[in-house]
The first five atom37 places (N, CA, C, CB, O) and aatype in JSON, in Angstrom:
{
  "aatype": [20, 20, 20, 20, 20, 20, 20, 20, 20, 20, 20, 20, 20, 20, 20, 20, 20, 20, 20, 20, 20, 20, 20, 20, 20, 20, 20, 20, 20, 20, 20, 20, 20, 20, 20, 20, 20, 20, 20, 20, 20, 20, 20, 20, 20, 20, 20, 20, 20, 20, 20, 20, 20, 20, 20, 20, 20, 20, 20, 20, 20, 20, 20, 20, 20, 20, 20, 20, 20, 20, 20, 20, 20, 20, 20, 20, 20, 20, 20, 20, 20, 20, 20, 20, 20, 20, 20, 20, 20, 20, 20, 20, 20, 20, 20, 20, 20, 20, 20, 20, 20, 20, 20, 20, 20, 20, 20, 20, 20, 20, 20, 20, 20],
  "atom_mask": [
    [1, 1, 1, 1, 1],
    [1, 1, 1, 1, 1],
    [1, 1, 1, 1, 1],
    [1, 1, 1, 1, 1],
    [1, 1, 1, 1, 1],
    [1, 1, 1, 1, 1],
    [1, 1, 1, 1, 1],
    [1, 1, 1, 1, 1],
    [1, 1, 1, 1, 1],
    [1, 1, 1, 1, 1],
    [1, 1, 1, 1, 1],
    [1, 1, 1, 1, 1],
    [1, 1, 1, 1, 1],
    [1, 1, 1, 1, 1],
    [1, 1, 1, 1, 1],
    [1, 1, 1, 1, 1],
    [1, 1, 1, 1, 1],
    [1, 1, 1, 1, 1],
    [1, 1, 1, 1, 1],
    [1, 1, 1, 1, 1],
    [1, 1, 1, 1, 1],
    [1, 1, 1, 1, 1],
    [1, 1, 1, 1, 1],
    [1, 1, 1, 1, 1],
    [1, 1, 1, 1, 1],
    [1, 1, 1, 1, 1],
    [1, 1, 1, 1, 1],
    [1, 1, 1, 1, 1],
    [1, 1, 1, 1, 1],
    [1, 1, 1, 1, 1],
    [1, 1, 1, 1, 1],
    [1, 1, 1, 1, 1],
    [1, 1, 1, 1, 1],
    [1, 1, 1, 1, 1],
    [1, 1, 1, 1, 1],
    [1, 1, 1, 1, 1],
    [1, 1, 1, 1, 1],
    [1, 1, 1, 1, 1],
    [1, 1, 1, 1, 1],
    [1, 1, 1, 1, 1],
    [1, 1, 1, 1, 1],
    [1, 1, 1, 1, 1],
    [1, 1, 1, 1, 1],
    [1, 1, 1, 1, 1],
    [1, 1, 1, 1, 1],
    [1, 1, 1, 1, 1],
    [1, 1, 1, 1, 1],
    [1, 1, 1, 1, 1],
    [1, 1, 1, 1, 1],
    [1, 1, 1, 1, 1],
    [1, 1, 1, 1, 1],
    [1, 1, 1, 1, 1],
    [1, 1, 1, 1, 1],
    [1, 1, 1, 1, 1],
    [1, 1, 1, 1, 1],
    [1, 1, 1, 1, 1],
    [1, 1, 1, 1, 1],
    [1, 1, 1, 1, 1],
    [1, 1, 1, 1, 1],
    [1, 1, 1, 1, 1],
    [1, 1, 1, 1, 1],
    [1, 1, 1, 1, 1],
    [1, 1, 1, 1, 1],
    [1, 1, 1, 1, 1],
    [1, 1, 1, 1, 1],
    [1, 1, 1, 1, 1],
    [1, 1, 1, 1, 1],
    [1, 1, 1, 1, 1],
    [1, 1, 1, 1, 1],
    [1, 1, 1, 1, 1],
    [1, 1, 1, 1, 1],
    [1, 1, 1, 1, 1],
    [1, 1, 1, 1, 1],
    [1, 1, 1, 1, 1],
    [1, 1, 1, 1, 1],
    [1, 1, 1, 1, 1],
    [1, 1, 1, 1, 1],
    [1, 1, 1, 1, 1],
    [1, 1, 1, 1, 1],
    [1, 1, 1, 1, 1],
    [1, 1, 1, 1, 1],
    [1, 1, 1, 1, 1],
    [1, 1, 1, 1, 1],
    [1, 1, 1, 1, 1],
    [1, 1, 1, 1, 1],
    [1, 1, 1, 1, 1],
    [1, 1, 1, 1, 1],
    [1, 1, 1, 1, 1],
    [1, 1, 1, 1, 1],
    [1, 1, 1, 1, 1],
    [1, 1, 1, 1, 1],
    [1, 1, 1, 1, 1],
    [1, 1, 1, 1, 1],
    [1, 1, 1, 1, 1],
    [1, 1, 1, 1, 1],
    [1, 1, 1, 1, 1],
    [1, 1, 1, 1, 1],
    [1, 1, 1, 1, 1],
    [1, 1, 1, 1, 1],
    [1, 1, 1, 1, 1],
    [1, 1, 1, 1, 1],
    [1, 1, 1, 1, 1],
    [1, 1, 1, 1, 1],
    [1, 1, 1, 1, 1],
    [1, 1, 1, 1, 1],
    [1, 1, 1, 1, 1],
    [1, 1, 1, 1, 1],
    [1, 1, 1, 1, 1],
    [1, 1, 1, 1, 1],
    [1, 1, 1, 1, 1],
    [1, 1, 1, 1, 1],
    [1, 1, 1, 1, 1],
    [1, 1, 1, 1, 1]
  ],
  "atom_positions": [
    [[64.07, -14.61, 40.16], [62.91, -13.92, 40.65], [61.71, -14.83, 40.51], [62.69, -12.59, 39.91], [61.04, -14.84, 39.48]],
    [[61.47, -15.57, 41.52], [60.36, -16.52, 41.51], [59.01, -15.83, 41.42], [60.41, -17.38, 42.73], [58.83, -14.71, 41.9]],
    [[58.07, -16.52, 40.81], [56.7, -16.03, 40.74], [56.42, -15.11, 39.57], [56.37, -15.33, 41.97], [55.28, -14.7, 39.37]],
    [[57.45, -14.77, 38.8], [57.24, -13.89, 37.66], [56.91, -14.76, 36.45], [58.49, -12.99, 37.38], [57.69, -15.64, 36.07]],
    [[55.76, -14.51, 35.86], [55.32, -15.31, 34.73], [55.98, -14.8, 33.45], [53.78, -15.27, 34.59], [55.96, -13.6, 33.19]],
    [[56.57, -15.68, 32.67], [57.2, -15.24, 31.42], [56.14, -14.85, 30.39], [58.1, -16.34, 30.84], [54.99, -15.26, 30.47]],
    [[56.56, -14.05, 29.44], [55.67, -13.69, 28.35], [55.39, -14.93, 27.52], [56.28, -12.56, 27.47], [56.22, -15.84, 27.46]],
    [[54.25, -14.98, 26.9], [53.9, -16.1, 26.05], [53.42, -15.61, 24.71], [52.83, -16.97, 26.71], [53.16, -14.42, 24.52]],
    [[53.3, -16.5, 23.79], [52.8, -16.16, 22.47], [51.69, -17.13, 22.09], [53.95, -16.18, 21.42], [51.62, -18.25, 22.59]],
    [[50.85, -16.67, 21.2], [49.85, -17.54, 20.59], [50.29, -17.79, 19.16], [48.4, -16.92, 20.65], [50.94, -16.96, 18.54]],
    [[49.92, -18.95, 18.65], [50.27, -19.3, 17.28], [49.01, -19.7, 16.52], [51.31, -20.44, 17.24], [48.07, -20.25, 17.1]],
    [[49.01, -19.43, 15.23], [48.0, -20.0, 14.34], [48.73, -21.02, 13.48], [47.29, -18.88, 13.46], [49.72, -20.7, 12.82]],
    [[48.23, -22.24, 13.5], [48.85, -23.33, 12.76], [47.85, -23.84, 11.73], [49.3, -24.49, 13.71], [46.73, -24.22, 12.07]],
    [[48.26, -23.84, 10.47], [47.38, -24.28, 9.39], [47.98, -25.51, 8.72], [47.17, -23.15, 8.35], [49.2, -25.65, 8.63]],
    [[47.11, -26.38, 8.25], [47.57, -27.57, 7.56], [46.39, -28.38, 7.09], [48.47, -28.41, 8.45], [45.26, -27.89, 7.02]],
    [[46.66, -29.64, 6.77], [45.6, -30.54, 6.33], [45.41, -31.63, 7.38], [45.93, -31.16, 4.96], [46.38, -32.14, 7.95]],
    [[44.15, -31.97, 7.61], [43.82, -33.07, 8.51], [44.16, -34.39, 7.81], [42.3, -33.02, 8.92], [44.5, -34.4, 6.62]],
    [[44.08, -35.48, 8.54], [44.35, -36.79, 7.96], [43.45, -37.15, 6.79], [44.21, -37.82, 9.01], [43.85, -37.9, 5.9]],
    [[42.23, -36.61, 6.79], [41.3, -36.89, 5.7], [41.4, -35.9, 4.55], [39.89, -36.89, 6.23], [40.61, -35.96, 3.61]],
    [[42.38, -34.99, 4.61], [42.6, -34.04, 3.53], [41.86, -32.73, 3.65], [42.23, -34.66, 2.26], [42.01, -31.85, 2.8]],
    [[41.04, -32.57, 4.69], [40.35, -31.3, 4.89], [41.28, -30.3, 5.56], [39.06, -31.49, 5.73], [42.15, -30.69, 6.34]],
    [[41.11, -29.01, 5.26], [41.98, -28.01, 5.88], [41.7, -27.88, 7.37], [41.8, -26.66, 5.19], [40.58, -28.08, 7.84]],
    [[42.75, -27.55, 8.11], [42.61, -27.33, 9.54], [43.34, -26.06, 9.95], [43.15, -28.53, 10.33], [44.42, -25.77, 9.44]],
    [[42.76, -25.31, 10.88], [43.37, -24.11, 11.42], [43.23, -24.17, 12.93], [42.71, -22.81, 10.83], [42.12, -24.3, 13.45]],
    [[44.34, -24.08, 13.63], [44.32, -24.17, 15.08], [45.04, -22.99, 15.7], [44.97, -25.48, 15.55], [46.05, -22.51, 15.19]],
    [[44.49, -22.53, 16.81], [45.12, -21.5, 17.62], [45.7, -22.21, 18.84], [44.1, -20.36, 18.03], [45.0, -22.95, 19.52]],
    [[46.98, -21.98, 19.1], [47.65, -22.56, 20.26], [48.02, -21.42, 21.2], [48.91, -23.39, 19.85], [48.72, -20.49, 20.81]],
    [[47.55, -21.51, 22.44], [47.81, -20.48, 23.45], [49.04, -20.82, 24.28], [46.59, -20.29, 24.36], [49.5, -21.96, 24.27]],
    [[49.58, -19.83, 25.01], [50.76, -20.09, 25.84], [50.56, -21.21, 26.86], [51.16, -18.82, 26.57], [51.53, -21.86, 27.26]],
    [[49.34, -21.44, 27.28], [49.07, -22.5, 28.26], [49.17, -23.89, 27.63], [47.68, -22.3, 28.88], [49.21, -24.89, 28.35]],
    [[49.2, -23.95, 26.31], [49.22, -25.22, 25.61], [47.84, -25.62, 25.11], [49.75, -26.29, 26.52], [47.71, -26.6, 24.37]],
    [[46.82, -24.87, 25.5], [45.47, -25.15, 25.02], [45.4, -24.83, 23.52], [44.4, -24.33, 25.81], [46.05, -23.9, 23.05]],
    [[44.61, -25.6, 22.81], [44.44, -25.31, 21.38], [42.97, -25.37, 21.0], [45.25, -26.3, 20.53], [42.17, -26.08, 21.62]],
    [[42.63, -24.61, 19.97], [41.26, -24.46, 19.52], [41.22, -24.55, 18.0], [40.64, -23.13, 20.01], [42.07, -23.96, 17.33]],
    [[40.26, -25.27, 17.47], [40.1, -25.35, 16.02], [39.19, -24.24, 15.53], [39.53, -26.7, 15.62], [38.22, -23.89, 16.19]],
    [[39.51, -23.69, 14.37], [38.74, -22.59, 13.78], [38.58, -22.82, 12.29], [39.41, -21.24, 14.04], [39.35, -23.56, 11.67]],
    [[37.59, -22.19, 11.72], [37.45, -22.09, 10.27], [38.19, -20.84, 9.78], [35.95, -22.04, 9.84], [38.8, -20.85, 8.71]],
    [[38.12, -19.77, 10.58], [38.83, -18.52, 10.33], [38.95, -17.81, 11.66], [38.08, -17.63, 9.25], [38.0, -17.8, 12.45]],
    [[40.1, -17.2, 11.93], [40.28, -16.49, 13.19], [41.41, -15.49, 13.07], [40.55, -17.47, 14.33], [42.08, -15.42, 12.05]],
    [[41.62, -14.74, 14.13], [42.7, -13.75, 14.18], [43.25, -13.73, 15.6], [42.2, -12.33, 13.74], [42.54, -14.02, 16.56]],
    [[44.52, -13.38, 15.71], [45.15, -13.19, 17.02], [45.94, -11.89, 16.97], [46.08, -14.39, 17.39], [46.21, -11.36, 15.89]],
    [[46.29, -11.37, 18.13], [47.1, -10.16, 18.18], [46.26, -8.92, 18.42], [47.86, -10.0, 16.9], [45.09, -8.99, 18.82]],
    [[46.9, -7.79, 18.18], [46.25, -6.5, 18.39], [44.99, -6.39, 17.53], [47.23, -5.35, 18.09], [45.01, -6.77, 16.35]],
    [[43.93, -5.87, 18.1], [42.65, -5.68, 17.41], [42.02, -7.0, 16.93], [42.84, -4.75, 16.23], [41.27, -7.01, 15.95]],
    [[42.34, -8.1, 17.61], [41.82, -9.39, 17.17], [40.29, -9.48, 17.25], [42.43, -10.5, 17.99], [39.67, -10.19, 16.47]],
    [[39.68, -8.75, 18.21], [38.23, -8.81, 18.33], [37.57, -8.23, 17.09], [37.75, -8.06, 19.59], [36.64, -8.82, 16.54]],
    [[38.04, -7.09, 16.65], [37.5, -6.47, 15.43], [37.74, -7.37, 14.22], [38.13, -5.08, 15.2], [36.86, -7.52, 13.37]],
    [[38.92, -7.95, 14.15], [39.25, -8.82, 13.03], [38.35, -10.05, 13.01], [40.73, -9.25, 13.09], [37.87, -10.45, 11.95]],
    [[38.11, -10.64, 14.18], [37.23, -11.81, 14.24], [35.81, -11.45, 13.81], [37.21, -12.4, 15.66], [35.17, -12.21, 13.08]],
    [[35.32, -10.29, 14.25], [33.99, -9.84, 13.84], [33.92, -9.65, 12.33], [33.62, -8.53, 14.55], [32.94, -10.03, 11.69]],
    [[34.97, -9.06, 11.76], [35.04, -8.85, 10.32], [35.0, -10.19, 9.59], [36.33, -8.07, 9.95], [34.29, -10.35, 8.6]],
    [[35.78, -11.16, 10.09], [35.81, -12.48, 9.47], [34.46, -13.2, 9.57], [36.89, -13.34, 10.1], [34.04, -13.88, 8.63]],
    [[33.79, -13.04, 10.7], [32.48, -13.67, 10.86], [31.5, -13.2, 9.79], [31.92, -13.38, 12.25], [30.66, -13.98, 9.32]],
    [[31.61, -11.93, 9.41], [30.7, -11.37, 8.41], [31.09, -11.77, 6.99], [30.66, -9.86, 8.53], [30.22, -11.9, 6.12]],
    [[32.37, -11.96, 6.73], [32.87, -12.16, 5.38], [33.13, -13.62, 4.99], [34.12, -11.41, 5.22], [32.96, -13.98, 3.83]],
    [[33.54, -14.44, 5.95], [33.96, -15.8, 5.63], [32.76, -16.71, 5.36], [34.79, -16.38, 6.76], [31.73, -16.59, 6.02]],
    [[32.89, -17.61, 4.38], [31.88, -18.65, 4.19], [32.56, -19.93, 3.72], [30.8, -18.19, 3.17], [33.66, -19.9, 3.18]],
    [[31.89, -21.02, 3.92], [32.43, -22.36, 3.67], [32.82, -22.59, 2.21], [31.43, -23.4, 4.09], [33.72, -23.38, 1.92]],
    [[32.15, -21.91, 1.29], [32.36, -22.15, -0.14], [33.31, -21.17, -0.81], [31.04, -22.1, -0.84], [33.34, -21.08, -2.04]],
    [[34.09, -20.44, -0.03], [35.01, -19.45, -0.6], [36.07, -20.11, -1.47], [35.69, -18.66, 0.51], [36.59, -21.18, -1.15]],
    [[36.37, -19.46, -2.57], [37.5, -19.86, -3.4], [38.77, -19.27, -2.78], [37.33, -19.38, -4.89], [38.69, -18.34, -1.97]],
    [[39.92, -19.81, -3.15], [41.19, -19.36, -2.59], [41.41, -17.86, -2.8], [42.34, -20.14, -3.2], [41.85, -17.16, -1.89]],
    [[41.1, -17.38, -4.0], [41.29, -15.95, -4.3], [40.47, -15.08, -3.35], [40.9, -15.66, -5.77], [40.97, -14.07, -2.84]],
    [[39.22, -15.46, -3.11], [38.36, -14.7, -2.2], [38.88, -14.77, -0.77], [36.92, -15.23, -2.26], [38.82, -13.78, -0.04]],
    [[39.39, -15.92, -0.39], [39.92, -16.07, 0.96], [41.14, -15.18, 1.17], [40.29, -17.54, 1.23], [41.29, -14.58, 2.24]],
    [[42.01, -15.09, 0.17], [43.19, -14.22, 0.29], [42.75, -12.76, 0.37], [44.14, -14.42, -0.91], [43.27, -12.01, 1.19]],
    [[41.79, -12.36, -0.47], [41.28, -10.98, -0.4], [40.67, -10.7, 0.97], [40.24, -10.73, -1.51], [40.9, -9.63, 1.54]],
    [[39.9, -11.62, 1.49], [39.28, -11.44, 2.81], [40.35, -11.33, 3.89], [38.33, -12.6, 3.13], [40.23, -10.5, 4.8]],
    [[41.38, -12.16, 3.81], [42.47, -12.09, 4.79], [43.16, -10.72, 4.74], [43.5, -13.21, 4.53], [43.46, -10.14, 5.78]],
    [[43.42, -10.22, 3.53], [44.08, -8.91, 3.4], [43.19, -7.78, 3.9], [44.47, -8.66, 1.95], [43.67, -6.86, 4.55]],
    [[41.9, -7.85, 3.6], [40.97, -6.82, 4.09], [40.89, -6.85, 5.61], [39.57, -7.01, 3.47], [40.82, -5.81, 6.26]],
    [[40.9, -8.05, 6.18], [40.87, -8.2, 7.64], [42.13, -7.6, 8.25], [40.73, -9.68, 8.04], [42.07, -6.88, 9.24]],
    [[43.26, -7.91, 7.66], [44.53, -7.4, 8.16], [44.58, -5.88, 8.06], [45.7, -8.02, 7.38], [45.07, -5.2, 8.96]],
    [[44.06, -5.35, 6.96], [44.07, -3.9, 6.75], [43.25, -3.16, 7.81], [43.54, -3.56, 5.36], [43.58, -2.04, 8.19]],
    [[42.16, -3.81, 8.28], [41.3, -3.18, 9.29], [42.07, -2.75, 10.53], [40.19, -4.13, 9.69], [41.78, -1.7, 11.1]],
    [[43.04, -3.55, 10.95], [43.76, -3.24, 12.18], [45.2, -2.84, 11.97], [43.71, -4.41, 13.09], [45.96, -2.71, 12.93]],
    [[45.59, -2.64, 10.71], [46.99, -2.36, 10.4], [47.32, -0.9, 10.68], [47.3, -2.7, 8.93], [46.57, 0.0, 10.31]],
    [[48.45, -0.68, 11.34], [48.91, 0.69, 11.59], [49.9, 1.06, 10.51], [49.55, 0.83, 13.01], [50.87, 0.34, 10.28]],
    [[49.66, 2.17, 9.85], [50.54, 2.59, 8.76], [50.07, 1.99, 7.45], [51.99, 2.17, 9.04], [48.97, 1.46, 7.35]],
    [[50.94, 2.11, 6.45], [50.58, 1.61, 5.11], [50.93, 0.13, 4.99], [51.3, 2.43, 4.01], [52.04, -0.29, 5.31]],
    [[49.98, -0.65, 4.53], [50.2, -2.07, 4.32], [50.74, -2.26, 2.91], [48.89, -2.9, 4.54], [50.08, -1.89, 1.93]],
    [[51.95, -2.82, 2.79], [52.58, -3.03, 1.49], [53.0, -4.49, 1.36], [53.79, -2.1, 1.31], [52.96, -5.26, 2.32]],
    [[53.41, -4.84, 0.16], [53.88, -6.21, -0.09], [55.18, -6.51, 0.63], [54.06, -6.43, -1.58], [55.62, -7.66, 0.68]],
    [[55.81, -5.47, 1.19], [57.1, -5.67, 1.85], [57.01, -5.66, 3.37], [58.06, -4.6, 1.41], [58.01, -5.9, 4.05]],
    [[55.82, -5.39, 3.93], [55.7, -5.44, 5.39], [54.64, -6.44, 5.87], [55.37, -4.06, 5.93], [54.26, -6.44, 7.04]],
    [[54.16, -7.29, 4.95], [53.28, -8.4, 5.31], [53.73, -9.64, 4.56], [51.78, -8.06, 4.99], [54.47, -9.56, 3.57]],
    [[53.29, -10.79, 5.03], [53.5, -12.05, 4.32], [52.18, -12.78, 4.21], [54.57, -12.93, 5.04], [51.34, -12.7, 5.11]],
    [[52.01, -13.49, 3.11], [50.8, -14.29, 2.89], [51.25, -15.68, 2.45], [49.84, -13.62, 1.81], [52.15, -15.82, 1.62]],
    [[50.62, -16.69, 3.03], [50.93, -18.06, 2.64], [49.63, -18.86, 2.57], [51.93, -18.72, 3.64], [48.64, -18.52, 3.21]],
    [[49.66, -19.92, 1.79], [48.51, -20.81, 1.67], [48.98, -22.25, 1.86], [47.8, -20.63, 0.3], [50.15, -22.57, 1.69]],
    [[48.04, -23.1, 2.2], [48.29, -24.54, 2.24], [47.46, -25.16, 1.13], [47.94, -25.17, 3.65], [46.23, -25.1, 1.16]],
    [[48.13, -25.74, 0.16], [47.43, -26.33, -0.98], [46.8, -27.66, -0.61], [48.39, -26.51, -2.17], [47.11, -28.24, 0.43]],
    [[45.93, -28.13, -1.46], [45.25, -29.4, -1.21], [46.21, -30.58, -1.15], [44.22, -29.64, -2.29], [45.9, -31.6, -0.53]],
    [[47.38, -30.45, -1.8], [48.37, -31.52, -1.74], [49.24, -31.43, -0.48], [49.26, -31.49, -2.98], [50.16, -32.22, -0.29]],
    [[48.93, -30.43, 0.39], [49.64, -30.28, 1.65], [50.84, -29.35, 1.58], [50.09, -31.6, 2.12], [51.48, -29.11, 2.6]],
    [[51.16, -28.84, 0.4], [52.33, -27.97, 0.25], [52.02, -26.57, 0.8], [52.76, -27.89, -1.23], [50.99, -25.98, 0.49]],
    [[52.96, -26.05, 1.61], [52.87, -24.71, 2.17], [53.53, -23.75, 1.18], [53.56, -24.63, 3.59], [54.71, -23.91, 0.86]],
    [[52.79, -22.78, 0.69], [53.28, -21.87, -0.36], [53.25, -20.44, 0.16], [52.42, -22.0, -1.65], [52.2, -19.93, 0.54]],
    [[54.42, -19.8, 0.17], [54.53, -18.39, 0.56], [54.46, -17.55, -0.71], [55.86, -18.1, 1.36], [55.23, -17.77, -1.65]],
    [[53.53, -16.6, -0.74], [53.4, -15.74, -1.92], [54.58, -14.79, -2.01], [52.08, -14.96, -1.86], [55.13, -14.36, -1.0]],
    [[54.97, -14.48, -3.24], [56.05, -13.53, -3.47], [55.53, -12.11, -3.22], [56.62, -13.67, -4.93], [54.32, -11.88, -3.24]],
    [[56.44, -11.16, -2.98], [55.99, -9.77, -2.83], [55.18, -9.28, -4.04], [57.19, -8.86, -2.61], [54.23, -8.52, -3.88]],
    [[55.55, -9.72, -5.25], [54.8, -9.3, -6.45], [53.39, -9.86, -6.44], [55.53, -9.74, -7.72], [52.44, -9.16, -6.79]],
    [[53.23, -11.12, -6.03], [51.89, -11.72, -5.94], [51.05, -10.98, -4.89], [51.98, -13.22, -5.59], [49.87, -10.72, -5.11]],
    [[51.67, -10.66, -3.76], [50.95, -9.92, -2.71], [50.56, -8.54, -3.23], [51.83, -9.79, -1.42], [49.45, -8.08, -2.99]],
    [[51.47, -7.88, -3.95], [51.17, -6.56, -4.49], [50.0, -6.62, -5.46], [52.4, -5.97, -5.19], [49.16, -5.72, -5.48]],
    [[49.93, -7.67, -6.25], [48.8, -7.82, -7.18], [47.48, -7.92, -6.42], [48.99, -9.07, -8.06], [46.49, -7.31, -6.82]],
    [[47.45, -8.68, -5.32], [46.25, -8.77, -4.51], [45.92, -7.43, -3.86], [46.41, -9.85, -3.44], [44.75, -7.05, -3.79]],
    [[46.93, -6.72, -3.39], [46.69, -5.41, -2.77], [46.14, -4.43, -3.8], [47.99, -4.85, -2.14], [45.23, -3.65, -3.5]],
    [[46.68, -4.47, -5.03], [46.19, -3.59, -6.08], [44.73, -3.88, -6.42], [47.05, -3.73, -7.33], [43.95, -2.95, -6.66]],
    [[44.36, -5.16, -6.44], [42.97, -5.54, -6.71], [42.04, -5.06, -5.6], [42.85, -7.04, -6.86], [40.89, -4.71, -5.86]],
    [[42.55, -5.06, -4.36], [41.72, -4.66, -3.21], [41.49, -3.16, -3.15], [42.37, -5.13, -1.92], [40.56, -2.7, -2.49]],
    [[42.31, -2.38, -3.83], [42.17, -0.91, -3.81], [41.2, -0.42, -4.84], [43.51, -0.24, -4.03], [40.97, 0.79, -4.95]]
  ]
}
């Protein structure tokens, strides 16, 4: 069936730049990419981006950034957000990608309540 455009996805890719500074990029189905300090994609992304614009700042500590990410996610989440239906990961300064355990996520959720 010619002319039918396939579905596409957007990705958020996080890592470290060559100089060691953190980088966050959004990659669209067209192949275009955009650099961000903080962003959101998916359902309710406009509200999430507005929320991040108000909360995010350059001097945030990791703990504050995780709390802000969870609060942003909660804004558009349908149903109850638990440590078993979300995942949280960070990129450390040494470049290591670390996925938080469900218990670590639960601790952050408990602090946010």
